[in-house]
Every structure is written in C-alpha cells, then in structure tokens.
C-alpha positions in Angstrom: 3.3 15.5 -15.9 5.0 18.6 -17.8 5.2 19.8 -21.5 8.7 20.5 -21.4 10.3 17.0 -22.7 7.8 16.2 -25.6 8.4 19.6 -27.1 12.3 19.4 -26.7 12.4 16.1 -28.2 10.0 16.8 -31.3 12.7 19.7 -32.0 15.5 17.5 -32.1 14.2 15.0 -34.6 12.8 17.7 -36.9 13.8 20.0 -39.6 17.4 19.5 -40.3 17.6 16.8 -37.8 16.1 14.5 -39.9 19.0 14.7 -42.4 21.5 13.7 -39.8 19.4 10.8 -38.2 20.5 7.6 -39.9 18.0 5.8 -41.4 18.2 2.8 -39.1 16.9 5.1 -36.5 14.5 7.1 -38.5 12.5 4.2 -40.0 11.6 2.8 -36.6 11.0 6.1 -35.1 8.5 7.0 -37.7 6.8 4.0 -37.1 6.7 4.5 -33.5 5.0 7.7 -34.2 2.3 6.2 -36.3 1.3 3.6 -33.7 1.2 6.4 -31.3 -1.2 8.0 -33.4 -3.4 4.9 -33.8 -3.1 4.4 -30.0 -1.6 1.2 -30.8 0.8 0.9 -27.6 1.9 -2.7 -28.4 3.6 -1.6 -31.4 4.3 2.0 -30.3 6.6 0.1 -27.8 8.3 -2.6 -30.2 9.2 0.5 -32.5 10.4 2.6 -29.6 12.7 -0.1 -28.6 13.9 -0.8 -32.2 14.6 2.8 -32.7 16.8 3.1 -29.3 18.6 0.1 -29.8 19.6 1.3 -33.6 20.5 4.6 -31.8 22.9 2.9 -29.3 24.3 1.0 -32.6 24.4 3.9 -35.0 24.9 6.9 -32.8 26.3 5.9 -29.3 26.3 8.4 -26.7 24.2 11.1 -28.1 21.2 13.3 -27.0 18.9 11.8 -29.8 19.9 8.2 -28.1 19.1 9.4 -24.8 15.6 10.5 -25.9 14.7 7.7 -27.7 15.7 5.4 -24.5 13.4 7.7 -22.6 10.7 7.3 -25.4 10.6 3.6 -24.7 11.0 3.9 -20.9 7.8 5.6 -20.7 5.7 3.6 -23.1 6.7 0.0 -22.6 4.2 -2.2 -20.7 4.9 -4.2 -17.3 6.7 -7.4 -17.0 9.7 -8.6 -15.2 11.9 -9.0 -18.3 10.2 -5.4 -19.8 10.8 -3.7 -16.3 14.5 -4.5 -16.5 14.8 -3.5 -19.8 12.9 -0.3 -19.0 15.1 0.5 -16.0 18.1 0.5 -18.3 16.3 2.8 -20.8 15.6 5.4 -18.1 19.0 5.1 -16.4 20.7 5.6 -20.0 18.1 8.3 -20.8 19.5 10.1 -17.1 22.9 9.7 -18.4 22.5 10.9 -21.5 20.6 14.2 -20.3 24.1 15.9 -19.6 24.2 16.3 -23.6 21.7 19.0 -23.6 22.2 22.4 -23.3 23.2 23.7 -19.7 19.9 25.4 -19.2 17.9 22.4 -19.4 20.4 19.6 -18.7 19.6 19.3 -15.2 15.7 19.8 -15.5 15.6 17.0 -18.0 17.6 14.8 -15.7 16.0 15.2 -12.7 12.5 15.0 -14.5 13.7 11.3 -15.7 14.8 10.5 -12.1 11.4 11.6 -10.7 9.5 8.9 -13.3 12.4 6.2 -12.7 11.6 6.6 -9.0 7.7 6.3 -9.5 8.1 3.3 -11.7 10.6 1.2 -9.2 9.4 3.1 -5.8 12.2 2.3 -3.8 14.1 4.0 -1.4 17.5 3.8 -3.4 15.8 5.5 -6.5 14.2 8.2 -4.5 17.5 8.8 -2.5 19.4 9.1 -5.9 16.6 11.6 -6.9 17.0 13.6 -3.8 20.9 13.7 -4.3 20.3 15.2 -7.9 17.9 18.0 -6.5 20.8 19.0 -4.0 23.5 18.5 -6.5 21.6 21.0 -8.9 20.2 23.5 -6.3 16.6 22.7 -6.7 15.8 22.2 -3.3 12.5 23.8 -2.8 11.3 23.4 -6.5 8.4 21.3 -7.9 10.9 18.6 -8.4 11.7 18.8 -4.4 7.7 18.5 -3.5 7.5 15.5 -5.8 10.2 13.7 -4.1 8.5 14.3 -1.1 5.3 12.9 -2.5 7.3 9.8 -3.6 8.7 9.2 -0.2 5.0 9.7 1.3 3.7 6.8 -1.2 6.6 4.7 -0.6 6.1 5.0 3.6 2.1 4.5 2.9 2.9 1.3 1.2 5.1 0.2 3.9 2.3 1.0 6.4 4.5 3.9 7.9 1.5 6.1 8.3 3.3 8.5 10.6 6.1 8.9 8.1 4.0 9.2 5.2 1.9 11.9 6.7 5.1 14.2 7.2 6.3 13.5 3.6 3.1 14.4 2.5 2.8 17.6 4.4 6.2 18.6 3.5 5.1 18.0 -0.5 1.9 20.1 0.2 4.1 22.8 1.8 6.7 23.1 -1.0 4.1 23.3 -3.6 2.4 26.1 -1.9 5.6 27.9 -1.4 6.9 28.0 -4.9 5.5 30.0 -7.3 6.0 27.5 -10.7 3.4 27.2 -12.8 4.0 24.1 -14.3 1.4 21.5 -13.7 2.3 18.2 -11.2 -0.2 15.5 -10.5 1.7 14.8 -7.3 0.3 18.1 -6.0 -3.2 16.3 -6.1 -1.3 13.0 -5.0 0.4 14.5 -1.9 -3.0 15.6 -0.9 -4.6 12.1 -1.2 -1.4 10.5 0.5 -2.1 12.8 3.5 -5.8 12.0 3.4 -4.9 8.2 3.3 -2.3 8.6 6.1 -4.8 10.2 8.2 -7.7 7.9 7.7 -5.1 5.2 8.7 -4.2 7.1 12.0 -7.9 7.0 12.6 -8.2 10.7 12.3 -11.3 10.4 9.7 -12.6 13.9 9.9 -9.3 15.2 8.8 -9.0 12.6 6.2 -12.3 13.5 5.0 -11.9 17.2 4.9 -8.5 16.7 2.8 -10.4 14.6 0.3 -12.9 17.3 0.2 -10.3 20.1 -0.3 -9.0 18.1 -3.5 -12.7 17.9 -4.9 -13.0 21.5 -4.5 -9.6 23.1 -5.5 -10.3 20.9 -8.8 -14.1 22.2 -9.4 -14.5 23.9 -12.7 -10.8 22.8 -13.7 -11.5 19.1 -14.2 -14.8 17.3 -15.1 -16.4 15.0 -12.3 -15.3 11.7 -14.0 -11.6 13.0 -13.9 -9.5 10.0 -12.3 -8.0 12.7 -10.0 -11.8 13.8 -8.7 -13.3 10.3 -8.7 -10.2 9.0 -6.5 -10.7 11.6 -4.0 -14.7 11.4 -4.1 -14.7 7.6 -3.6 -12.3 8.1 -0.6 -14.5 11.1 1.0 -17.7 9.0 0.3 -16.0 6.1 2.1 -14.8 8.4 5.0 -18.0 10.0 5.3 -19.6 6.6 5.6 -17.3 5.4 8.4 -18.0 8.9 10.0 -21.5 8.4 9.8 -21.4 4.9 11.3 -19.3 6.1 14.3 -21.8 8.9 14.9 -19.5 11.9 14.1 -21.2 13.2 11.3 -22.7 16.2 13.0 -19.3 16.8 14.3 -17.7 16.5 11.0 -20.3 19.1 9.7 -19.4 21.5 12.4 -16.0 21.2 11.0 -16.6 21.9 7.6 -17.7 18.5 5.8 -20.1 19.4 3.4 -22.6 17.9 0.9 -20.5 20.1 -1.9 -19.5 19.3 -5.5 -19.5 16.5 -6.7 -21.6 15.0 -4.0 -24.8 17.2 -5.2 -24.2 15.3 -8.5 -24.2 11.8 -7.1 -25.9 11.7 -3.7 -29.1 9.9 -5.3 -27.0 7.3 -7.1 -25.1 4.3 -5.5 -21.6 5.0 -5.3 -18.6 2.5 -5.0 -16.6 2.7 -1.8 -14.5 -0.1 -2.4 -13.8 -3.0 -4.8 -12.0 -6.0 -4.5 -10.6 -7.3 -8.1 -11.0 -10.8 -9.0 -8.7 -13.6 -8.9 -7.6 -15.1 -12.0 -8.5 -18.8 -12.4 -5.3 -21.1 -12.6 -6.4 -22.8 -15.6 -7.1 -19.6 -17.7 -5.4 -19.4 -21.0 -6.9 -16.3 -22.4 -8.1 -13.0 -21.1 -11.7 -12.8 -20.8 -14.5 -10.9 -19.0 -18.2 -11.4 -17.1 -21.0 -9.0 -16.9 -22.8 -9.3 -13.6 -26.1 -7.9 -12.7 -27.1 -7.3 -8.9 -28.7 -5.1 -6.6 -27.8 -3.3 -3.5 -29.5 -3.6 0.0 -29.6 -0.2 2.0 -26.2 -0.7 3.5 -24.6 -0.9 0.1 -24.0 -4.4 -0.2 -24.3 -6.5 -3.5 -27.2 -8.7 -3.5 -29.1 -10.9 -6.2 -26.1 -11.5 -8.1 -26.5 -12.8 -11.7 -24.1 -13.6 -14.2 -25.4 -12.2 -17.7 -22.8 -13.2 -20.1 -19.0 -14.3 -20.0 -16.5 -15.1 -22.6 -15.7 -18.5 -20.9 -17.5 -20.1 -17.6 -14.3 -20.4 -15.4 -14.5 -16.8 -15.1 -18.0 -16.5 -13.7 -17.6 -18.0 -10.1 -14.6 -15.9 -9.4 -16.3 -12.6 -11.0 -19.5 -13.1 -8.7 -17.1 -13.6 -5.8 -15.4 -10.4 -6.5 -18.6 -8.3 -6.6 -20.0 -10.0 -3.4 -17.1 -8.2 -1.8 -17.9 -4.9 -3.0 -19.2 -1.9 -0.8 -21.3 1.0 -2.0 -22.7 4.2 -0.2 -25.6 3.7 1.9 -29.3 4.4 0.5 -30.0 8.0 1.2 -33.5 8.4 2.9 -35.1 10.3 0.1 -33.3 8.2 -2.8 -35.2 6.3 -5.3 -35.3 2.7 -4.6 -35.1 2.0 -8.4 -31.7 3.3 -8.7 -30.3 0.8 -6.3 -31.6 -2.2 -8.7 -30.2 -4.0 -11.9 -26.9 -2.5 -11.8 -24.3 -3.9 -14.2 -20.7 -4.3 -14.3 -18.1 -6.1 -16.5 -15.5 -8.0 -14.7 -12.5 -7.7 -16.6 -9.6 -10.8 -16.4 -6.3 -9.5 -18.0 -3.9 -12.6 -18.4 -0.4 -11.4 -19.3 2.5 -13.6 -21.0 6.1 -13.1 -19.2 6.9 -10.0 -21.1 3.9 -8.4 -19.9 1.9 -8.4 -23.0 -1.8 -9.0 -22.5 -3.0 -12.3 -24.3 -6.2 -11.5 -26.1 -9.7 -12.9 -25.2 
C-alpha cells in the first residue's frame, strides 16, 4: 500500500543494528530474505515465523520484535490455524508500533490496523481502526478514506448495498479532498465498490460510468492487463451488456458511456463477464488442473466443451461443469467468427492442508 514501512524496517535491521541483533533472530531473518528473493513464499513464511518467535524470546517488547511480527503477518498463507497466529502477529506488531519515534509511531500503528481490518474484515476491527484514527487526529486523512472503503466492502458482503454505497462515496470524497501523494489501492477499490453498489441497486448506467471512470483515470498509468483495469473493465463490460439487453444503450451513451480504452483493444475479442469457480471433488488427495477447449455462441455462452488434458480424471467433470456456467461478451456484428472458436482455458484445483498450505499436484 505504501513504501514507508519496508524502508523503515530495512533501516532497523541494517548497519550497526546487525551487531545488536541476536544471532538466533538474525539467522532466520536472513533465510526469510533469501526465500523472498527466490519468491519462495512458503519458506519465507516459515522463516518469518521463526524470526518473530526468536525475537519474542530474545528481545521481548522491542521495535524489531514488532517488525518481525508484521513480516510474518503480511506473508503467511491462509488456513484456520495460520489466521489465528497471523492475527496475533498483527496485534503484536500494532502494540509494539508505539516503540517507534513519535513522528512515525502513529502512522505505523494505523497502517497495520488497516491491514488487520482488511484481513479479518469484521466490524470490530474496523471500529478499532476508526478509534485509532480519531485518537491520532487523522480524520480526513488517507487512512480515514481507507477505513470508509473497508466499511463499504463489509456492507457489500452483507448485501447492505445502500450503506455500502454511502461509505464508498465517503471514501471517494475524502480521497479527493486530501492532497496526499501516497498511493492507496483503496482509492480504486472504493470506486469499484461504488459501482458494485449502484449495480446492485439497479442503477446500471451509473454503475457503468463509475467503472468507466476507473479505467479512464488509470489510462497511461497502468497496463491494460493490470488487475485494477481488468476488474473494472470486466464489470464495465458485464454492466454494458445488461444495459444493452435492457434496451438502454442509447440512453447510456447519451449519459457518457463510450467505446473507450481499453474497450477499443478488446471489442473484437470475447471478454469474460462472469466465471464460476469449480467444485473440488471430495475424493481429491492432491491439487490438479484440467485444460478445456470450447467455442462461444453469439450470446457468449461456452459450447462444444472438450477436455484436452488433465492431471487426474476426477477433475474433468467439475472443470467442464464450471466452464459451462461462464458468460462472455456477445459477438459484435463485425467480429471475426474465428475469434470465438477453439478457446482454451486452464481450470486449477488447489487443495490445501489444515494449515492452509497448497498440496502439490
């Protein structure tokens, strides 16, 4: 989300700090860094945990202990047991943030509270974040906007779309009022949440214009394949299709709906509007995958599905059933029919153990 914390942490364990760091802590920390450089997240999480636990034993209440707890919290995988430990790591890193210098301690505390609230996404964590923002006089800041975006996301999950819309609009208003140059993904998430709420409230044209605004604001700043662009583009295409089906396309175009970037790059290509995840077979012992080949009918429905290859036969039927439920954009009148034939996709099945670690294929 921001560049502040990695820089502070890098300084806290470099130079003369190494001489003061117990070897029991330093060894797993170096192994954690090496695993990160190799993009080996499983071992990075393992060594991050070892470094944090060693710091608790050797240093106790120390700024470095909080940093190492934070490292583990942000890299550990999913799973019930892991999430309980991850929550403890976040809580510990928040408590020890007070050991930073006064000018940065409150910023670090609130940033960590934002990430904890995002991980757990429940009302209690968001309220704790709100209290910290008020305590440290950060109302109207980027953190305050992020808190509103989290409220919007929580209400959307609970299908409270009116409340979700209200909080999303609060977040956008605060973001627009602040002159901070700090990048926050929640600026774009808030607009996506607003679009989702408008769509759920059957304000399809307003929703499409909101998604369109996200795309246009990011044009030139991010590539078309970036997940912010792809998510807003797919939602824009789905909403545009709904508007067209309702006979409201001309009205939407008069309101500002356009064939703009990145639509111009994709309008001759089938675009996925909705994808249903596969159901994991109960008898599966390992992860696996299936390659499916299919065509699209003019309405965007997958037809002529064929299993090309798979790691195990038990994955083939649920993979095909999943793709059958997908929806793509309708064929444009001048589109090449061949562009909607012989599409191939990989359906992955990821089985995890009780700690949230993926079981290999």
